[in-house]
C-alpha positions as YAML, in Angstrom:
chain: A
units: angstrom
residues:
- id: 1
  name: MET
  ca: [-5.30, -7.94, -29.21]
- id: 2
  name: LEU
  ca: [-8.42, -6.28, -27.12]
- id: 3
  name: ILE
  ca: [-11.40, -8.17, -25.99]
- id: 4
  name: ILE
  ca: [-14.83, -7.52, -26.17]
- id: 5
  name: PHE
  ca: [-14.78, -5.68, -22.04]
- id: 6
  name: GLN
  ca: [-11.98, -3.94, -22.66]
- id: 7
  name: ILE
  ca: [-13.83, -2.31, -25.68]
- id: 8
  name: LEU
  ca: [-16.50, -1.63, -24.09]
- id: 9
  name: PHE
  ca: [-15.14, -0.65, -20.94]
- id: 10
  name: LEU
  ca: [-12.35, 1.63, -22.98]
- id: 11
  name: LEU
  ca: [-16.04, 3.13, -24.20]
- id: 12
  name: PHE
  ca: [-17.66, 3.82, -20.96]
- id: 13
  name: ALA
  ca: [-14.31, 5.53, -19.32]
- id: 14
  name: LEU
  ca: [-13.94, 8.16, -21.99]
- id: 15
  name: PHE
  ca: [-17.68, 8.86, -21.99]
- id: 16
  name: ALA
  ca: [-17.17, 8.81, -17.71]
- id: 17
  name: ILE
  ca: [-13.84, 11.08, -18.64]
- id: 18
  name: ALA
  ca: [-16.04, 13.40, -21.30]
- id: 19
  name: SER
  ca: [-18.96, 13.64, -18.02]
- id: 20
  name: VAL
  ca: [-16.73, 14.58, -15.45]
- id: 21
  name: ILE
  ca: [-15.47, 17.19, -17.92]
- id: 22
  name: LYS
  ca: [-18.75, 18.54, -19.12]
- id: 23
  name: LYS
  ca: [-19.70, 18.90, -15.32]
- id: 24
  name: LYS
  ca: [-16.74, 20.69, -14.45]
- id: 25
  name: GLN
  ca: [-17.56, 23.48, -16.66]
- id: 26
  name: GLU
  ca: [-21.34, 23.41, -15.53]
- id: 27
  name: ASN
  ca: [-19.31, 24.15, -12.05]
- id: 28
  name: LEU
  ca: [-21.37, 20.61, -10.36]
- id: 29
  name: VAL
  ca: [-17.49, 19.36, -9.42]
- id: 30
  name: GLY
  ca: [-15.19, 21.21, -8.10]
- id: 31
  name: PRO
  ca: [-11.16, 20.97, -8.80]
- id: 32
  name: LYS
  ca: [-10.10, 18.61, -6.68]
- id: 33
  name: GLY
  ca: [-13.19, 15.91, -7.82]
- id: 34
  name: LEU
  ca: [-11.98, 16.87, -11.52]
- id: 35
  name: PHE
  ca: [-8.37, 15.21, -10.47]
- id: 36
  name: PHE
  ca: [-10.04, 12.37, -8.75]
- id: 37
  name: TRP
  ca: [-12.27, 11.50, -11.03]
- id: 38
  name: LEU
  ca: [-9.75, 11.70, -13.90]
- id: 39
  name: VAL
  ca: [-7.26, 10.20, -12.00]
- id: 40
  name: PHE
  ca: [-9.29, 7.19, -11.60]
- id: 41
  name: TRP
  ca: [-10.74, 6.31, -14.78]
- id: 42
  name: ILE
  ca: [-7.58, 6.97, -16.26]
- id: 43
  name: LEU
  ca: [-6.09, 4.78, -13.69]
- id: 44
  name: ALA
  ca: [-9.16, 2.16, -14.51]
- id: 45
  name: ILE
  ca: [-8.15, 2.30, -18.13]
- id: 46
  name: PHE
  ca: [-4.88, 1.52, -17.43]
- id: 47
  name: VAL
  ca: [-5.50, -1.40, -15.56]
- id: 48
  name: VAL
  ca: [-8.42, -2.97, -18.13]
- id: 49
  name: LEU
  ca: [-6.11, -2.40, -20.85]
- id: 50
  name: TRP
  ca: [-3.26, -3.88, -19.20]
- id: 51
  name: PRO
  ca: [-4.60, -6.27, -16.29]
- id: 52
  name: ASP
  ca: [-1.09, -7.58, -15.83]
- id: 53
  name: SER
  ca: [0.14, -4.46, -14.26]
- id: 54
  name: THR
  ca: [-1.91, -5.34, -11.14]
- id: 55
  name: PHE
  ca: [-0.61, -8.38, -10.37]
- id: 56
  name: ILE
  ca: [3.14, -6.61, -10.80]
- id: 57
  name: LEU
  ca: [2.18, -3.75, -8.06]
- id: 58
  name: ALA
  ca: [0.00, -6.17, -6.17]
- id: 59
  name: ASN
  ca: [3.21, -8.54, -5.67]
- id: 60
  name: TYR
  ca: [5.57, -6.03, -4.58]
- id: 61
  name: PHE
  ca: [3.23, -5.31, -1.94]
- id: 62
  name: GLY
  ca: [3.38, -8.67, -0.85]
- id: 63
  name: ILE
  ca: [-0.27, -9.33, -2.19]
- id: 64
  name: SER
  ca: [-0.79, -12.86, -4.32]
- id: 65
  name: ARG
  ca: [-3.24, -11.98, -6.65]
- id: 66
  name: GLY
  ca: [-3.95, -8.35, -8.75]
- id: 67
  name: ALA
  ca: [-7.87, -8.40, -8.10]
- id: 68
  name: ASP
  ca: [-7.29, -8.33, -4.86]
- id: 69
  name: LEU
  ca: [-5.18, -5.15, -4.98]
- id: 70
  name: VAL
  ca: [-7.79, -3.56, -6.43]
- id: 71
  name: VAL
  ca: [-10.94, -5.18, -3.80]
- id: 72
  name: TYR
  ca: [-8.17, -4.01, -1.19]
- id: 73
  name: VAL
  ca: [-7.82, -1.02, -2.57]
- id: 74
  name: SER
  ca: [-11.60, -0.18, -3.90]
- id: 75
  name: LEU
  ca: [-12.59, -1.10, -0.22]
- id: 76
  name: ALA
  ca: [-10.91, 1.31, 1.00]
- id: 77
  name: LEU
  ca: [-11.64, 4.37, -1.30]
- id: 78
  name: ILE
  ca: [-15.09, 3.73, -1.14]
- id: 79
  name: PHE
  ca: [-15.35, 3.95, 3.04]
- id: 80
  name: PHE
  ca: [-12.67, 7.06, 2.73]
- id: 81
  name: ILE
  ca: [-15.54, 8.99, 0.29]
- id: 82
  name: LEU
  ca: [-19.15, 7.44, 2.30]
- id: 83
  name: PHE
  ca: [-16.70, 8.88, 5.54]
- id: 84
  name: ARG
  ca: [-16.18, 11.93, 4.00]
- id: 85
  name: LEU
  ca: [-19.86, 11.99, 2.60]
- id: 86
  name: HIS
  ca: [-21.02, 11.32, 6.85]
- id: 87
  name: ILE
  ca: [-19.11, 14.37, 7.86]
- id: 88
  name: LYS
  ca: [-20.97, 16.62, 4.89]
- id: 89
  name: LEU
  ca: [-23.92, 15.15, 5.76]
- id: 90
  name: GLU
  ca: [-23.18, 15.84, 9.17]
- id: 91
  name: SER
  ca: [-22.19, 19.68, 8.80]
- id: 92
  name: VAL
  ca: [-24.86, 20.81, 6.28]
- id: 93
  name: GLY
  ca: [-27.44, 18.68, 8.87]
- id: 94
  name: ARG
  ca: [-25.98, 21.22, 11.31]
- id: 95
  name: ASP
  ca: [-26.21, 24.26, 9.30]
- id: 96
  name: ILE
  ca: [-29.93, 23.62, 7.99]
- id: 97
  name: THR
  ca: [-30.61, 23.48, 11.92]
- id: 98
  name: LYS
  ca: [-29.00, 26.76, 12.30]
- id: 99
  name: VAL
  ca: [-31.05, 28.72, 9.60]
- id: 100
  name: VAL
  ca: [-34.02, 27.21, 10.44]
- id: 101
  name: ARG
  ca: [-33.26, 28.28, 14.31]
- id: 102
  name: ASP
  ca: [-32.89, 31.72, 12.92]
- id: 103
  name: LYS
  ca: [-35.59, 31.86, 10.96]
- id: 104
  name: ALA
  ca: [-37.75, 30.61, 14.01]
- id: 105
  name: LEU
  ca: [-36.57, 33.05, 16.42]
- id: 106
  name: LYS
  ca: [-36.94, 36.05, 14.49]
- id: 107
  name: LYS
  ca: [-40.52, 35.04, 14.20]
...
């Protein structure tokens, strides 16, 4: 039997998947982003509908609770994405500096 949270989360995740697909159709998300977010939301749905799956996987890796595994993996992903965003921002900053410098030298 599904509890209220599972139903609400399932609806939210389906909305998020539809949103990702819409953003892909608008060319605001690339193929890698589409793949990442679809896999993320599908895994999230799986974990919410079958919460014992995290416990089984956590025990395989020697972690006592499934929730701990979810937290560890989530933190690792968040920091990896943050690192990639930092690199991208640095790249954009360099590009802007180059464009402004070139434009200033032309005047």
